[in-house]
C-alpha positions in Angstrom: -201.1 7.5 -68.6 -199.9 5.1 -71.0 -198.9 1.7 -69.6 -194.9 2.6 -69.8 -195.0 5.3 -68.3 -197.0 3.2 -65.6 -194.5 0.7 -65.3 -191.3 3.1 -65.1 -193.3 4.3 -61.8 -194.0 1.1 -60.6 -190.5 0.4 -60.9 -189.1 3.9 -59.3 -191.8 3.0 -56.1 -190.1 -0.1 -56.1 -186.7 0.9 -56.2 -187.1 3.4 -53.4 -189.2 0.9 -50.7 -185.6 -1.3 -52.0 -183.5 1.4 -50.8 -185.2 2.9 -47.9 -185.3 -1.1 -46.8 -181.9 -1.5 -47.2 -181.1 1.8 -45.3 -183.0 0.6 -42.1 -180.8 -2.6 -42.2 -177.9 -1.0 -42.4 -178.8 1.9 -39.6 -179.7 -2.0 -37.1 -176.5 -3.2 -38.1 -174.2 -0.9 -37.7 -176.1 -0.2 -34.2 -175.2 -4.2 -33.1 -171.5 -3.8 -31.6 -169.1 -7.1 -32.0 -170.4 -8.1 -28.6 -174.3 -8.5 -29.6 -173.7 -10.0 -32.9 -171.8 -12.5 -30.8 -174.5 -13.0 -28.2 -177.3 -13.6 -31.1 -174.6 -16.0 -32.9 -173.7 -18.3 -29.5 -178.2 -18.2 -28.9 -179.1 -18.9 -32.6 -176.5 -22.1 -32.4 -178.2 -23.1 -29.3 -182.0 -23.0 -31.2 -181.0 -24.7 -34.3 -178.2 -26.0 -33.7 -177.3 -29.7 -33.4 -175.1 -31.6 -30.6 -171.9 -33.6 -30.5 -169.0 -34.7 -28.6 -165.7 -32.5 -28.1 -162.5 -32.2 -26.0 -161.6 -29.2 -24.5 -157.7 -29.4 -25.2 -156.8 -26.3 -23.7 -157.6 -23.1 -22.0 -156.5 -19.6 -22.4 -156.7 -16.0 -20.7 -160.9 -16.0 -21.6 -160.4 -19.0 -24.1 -161.5 -22.3 -23.8 -160.0 -24.5 -27.0 -161.3 -27.8 -28.0 -161.7 -29.9 -30.8 -164.3 -32.3 -32.0 -164.6 -34.3 -35.9 -168.6 -34.0 -38.0 -168.2 -37.1 -40.3 -165.0 -37.5 -40.1 -163.5 -34.2 -40.8 -161.6 -32.9 -37.8 -162.3 -29.3 -36.0 -160.1 -27.3 -33.9 -162.0 -24.6 -32.8 -161.8 -21.9 -29.7 -164.3 -19.8 -28.1 -164.1 -16.8 -26.2 -165.9 -16.8 -22.8 -165.4 -13.5 -21.7 -168.7 -12.8 -21.4 -170.1 -15.5 -19.7 -167.3 -16.0 -16.9 -169.8 -15.8 -14.6 -171.1 -19.1 -16.1 -167.7 -20.7 -15.1 -166.2 -22.5 -12.4 -163.1 -20.8 -10.7 -160.4 -23.4 -11.8 -160.9 -23.1 -15.4 -158.0 -25.7 -15.7 -161.1 -28.7 -14.6 -162.9 -27.9 -17.4 -160.2 -29.7 -19.8 -161.4 -33.1 -21.2 -164.6 -34.4 -22.6 -167.3 -32.1 -23.7 -170.7 -31.7 -25.3 -170.9 -28.6 -28.1 -173.4 -27.9 -31.0 -172.9 -26.6 -34.2 -174.1 -25.5 -37.3 -175.1 -28.6 -39.5 -174.8 -26.4 -42.4 -171.4 -24.9 -41.2 -169.6 -27.1 -38.7 -167.2 -24.9 -38.1 -169.5 -22.8 -36.7 -169.6 -24.1 -33.4 -170.1 -23.1 -29.5 -169.3 -25.0 -26.3 -171.1 -22.7 -24.1 -173.7 -20.0 -24.1 -176.1 -17.9 -22.4 -179.2 -20.5 -21.9 -177.1 -23.7 -22.6 -173.7 -25.2 -21.8 -172.1 -28.9 -23.1 -169.1 -28.1 -20.1 -169.1 -31.6 -18.2 -169.0 -31.2 -14.5 -166.0 -32.6 -13.4 -165.5 -35.4 -11.2 -166.4 -34.3 -7.5 -167.1 -30.6 -8.6 -170.3 -29.5 -5.7 -173.3 -28.1 -7.3 -173.5 -24.9 -7.3 -176.6 -25.1 -5.6 -175.9 -26.8 -2.4 -174.3 -25.0 0.8 -172.6 -25.9 3.6 
């Protein structure tokens, strides 16, 4: 077997391995629902993101609208909190005001106010802690 034939065979083996890896990746990605992808995004921002100050400006149906400034650039964003509703107070209007957020330093527009393991929402003045019982 000549050296050229060996290189061709090696190239075909690498191509086949690459196609198999691509197929596995596609199958895994297809099984991820939009909710799972959003949860992964929130947890990734929580794990690696930077903290910043934000202002919750408006509350919509399962949406929190907020604005913040990073390096002199003003951002306005919203976060769908439908799946995180159990982590929010009954009266959402009390959340309007100052808050903290986490953002990706390489893409400051990618930010969150709340995730499964962290909340930047500040407890409103006079709010009772969740643990206290009367």
